C-alpha positions as CSV (number, residue, x, y, z in Angstrom):
1,M,81.1,148.6,149.5
2,M,79.3,147.1,147.1
3,D,81.0,150.0,144.6
4,K,84.7,148.1,145.4
5,P,84.6,145.4,143.1
6,D,86.5,141.8,144.4
7,I,87.3,140.7,141.0
8,V,90.1,143.0,138.9
9,Q,90.9,143.2,135.4
10,V,94.9,142.0,134.5
11,K,96.7,142.3,131.4
12,V,99.2,140.0,131.2
13,G,101.8,139.9,128.5
14,H,101.4,143.7,127.6
15,T,104.4,145.1,128.5
16,V,104.6,149.5,128.7
17,T,108.6,150.4,127.1
18,A,110.0,153.4,127.3
19,P,111.5,155.0,124.2
20,T,114.6,154.5,123.4
21,A,116.7,157.0,123.5
22,R,118.8,158.1,120.2
23,P,122.4,158.6,120.6
24,T,123.4,162.5,120.4
25,K,126.3,164.2,120.3
26,A,127.4,166.1,123.6
27,L,131.1,167.6,123.4
28,Q,133.1,167.7,120.2
29,L,137.2,168.6,120.8
30,K,139.4,169.3,118.0
31,V,142.4,167.4,118.7
32,D,145.0,168.5,116.2
33,N,144.9,169.7,112.7
34,N,143.1,166.7,111.4
35,K,141.9,165.0,113.9
36,S,138.8,165.5,116.9
37,V,136.8,163.1,119.2
38,I,133.2,163.2,119.7
39,V,131.3,162.5,122.8
40,Y,128.2,160.9,122.9
41,N,125.4,161.2,125.7
42,H,125.7,158.5,128.5
43,I,128.8,157.6,128.4
44,N,130.6,155.9,131.0
45,S,132.4,157.6,133.5
46,Y,135.4,155.4,133.5
47,I,135.9,155.9,129.2
48,L,135.1,159.5,129.8
49,D,137.9,159.9,132.4
50,A,140.4,157.7,130.2
51,L,139.2,159.8,127.5
52,M,139.8,163.2,129.3
53,K,143.5,162.2,130.4
54,A,144.9,161.0,127.1
55,V,143.4,164.1,125.3
56,F,144.7,166.3,128.1
57,A,147.8,164.4,129.4
58,H,150.8,167.2,129.6
59,D,154.3,166.8,130.7
60,N,155.6,166.4,133.8
């Protein structure tokens, strides 16, 4: 029992932060001769869904 101390050191105010991830290009689509769309990582799924529907819209 003697090698288990009753007092434990606690450091308050020191937070460990994860490194911030820089956005990187995940996809680039050529839409027209002078137009392209660049998609970066960490895009929200609903935004990607709307983008894909707009880019790949076809006539019925």
